[in-house]
Phi, psi and omega in degrees: 000100189290339176297336184247357193296336179249018180292124186293343180274348191250147165236116188259131180242096185269135168051049183295335185257011182300311182296318180297319181290322191265321190227348184288175182295339178257017192309137180264342173293135182258346182287138176302140184257127174274105185295336179294338180276349183278151172298152181303319183296328180291323185297335184283322187230352187292331181292342180254004185283115176261165176296324179295317178300314181296317181296314180300321179295319178297311182299314180298320179294321179293320178296320177294320178298319179296320178299330180269011177076021182258155172264127180277134173245109180265110187248126185208147166288127190298325183290346173295334186242010183282136176303125183300333177289324177292322178301310182299323182287347186239025171240168184293161179300323179296315179291325181296324181293333180274335193273130175280126179279122180254162182289143176292126176300142178266125177235128178250130179275107182270359181296117183294341180272355183286155173298165175304135184270175183130116191301333183235009184237003178291133180270145178242135175242030180298144177060021178075008182287161174298136179307138181215156181298141176266131181296153179303133180275157187275008184251179174272355183278149178298139177302322180302327178287313181297329180292344179275354188268151162259103191289138174232126180246116178252127183222169181217158174305134186295334183296302178292331180294309183289321177300313181298317179298313183298316181296314181294325179296315179296313182295331184269009175082014178277134183280062183277143175216145177293347181261357185278171186291335186268345183304314179290343176279316180292329185253065181205146171255005184297324187293317179290327177293319180298317179291319175305312184287332175296315178298319176301322184294339178256013175083017180248108185275115181293148167281115188247123187234132172273131184303324179298322177290320180302321183280321192251348182245106186293348182272347187288312184294321172300324177293321176301313180299317180298319182296330184253005178075028179258148179281115183290349181295340183263008173293140178256138170246349176223151181198175179269154171299152174291125181300149182301324182294332178283338180269351183299131178079009183281345176093159182298322183296308180297321179302317181293314185283333189251356190299323181294311182288327179291328181267358181283157176237011179171183180298130178259105182292147179287142176287337175214153179278150182298332180296342181272354185292134173245116187299323180297320178293323178296321179301318179298319180292320178296323180299322178293319184277316189249346186101158187295321183297314179293319179301318179295320180292317177297318180298315179298318180296318179296313180299320179295329183275348185300320177300320178292321178297313180299320178297309181297323180296328179290344181258359192288155176285127180228000000 
């Protein structure tokens, strides 16, 4: 999030579990991985990246940030950390029949300052209430870790979101298919809703932001800063392109997914607001670009995601 990347109060940790999810020995991604599309740095260590290694690195980095007086921002695609059993339970019967159920990675929170761990036995004393059991969270992360967070849920209308993902995946050398096991995982808003609702269940209301508002409504990010105790004066609306030397060796996949934001010099306003999107019209456009079969699959995924989108939109910061 380039609007916040130079904020003096923040230390941002993006996509810490990407390697563990995609290429490590416990990987939850089921799609075959084209190693030629990976950044050079990933090829050296990503095959050995476990969820525990990634978690320990995040916790240690956050503790160092805290020592330096910084607020840690842990930024992640929710399906990277979703419990695989929860994933299987929240996809269609047709998709479930294709998907191999893998074991949930085990992560132990070694942080001595963390609350007692245990997915269903951590006690909460929020709002002065009597301690009570916390319900099992839907991720692979320890509940004790999630309880230290101020949750922020960023979401987007599923039509541009799924279209953009599919296009970038093809361009980035990912062996994506509408028939593979991961397509229904990538094209869903269910994961962010489940985590959102878990936080609600323990009395912690997430700051929920629609990406369209973040880009086009100048009042949203100052409100976001106020909600999290950040100084809004350090928000950026303009910045420099990422230098070519910093992009060297990042790989075809990162180049495809990041090229727009890396080459941007400021907020890129939408030509149309997401509220104006008509899914049927999008399907016609997708058929021209991707072919009818892919267009039909994207359309079904978008329609299936609309109830979750509408729900999250009702919770958004305005």
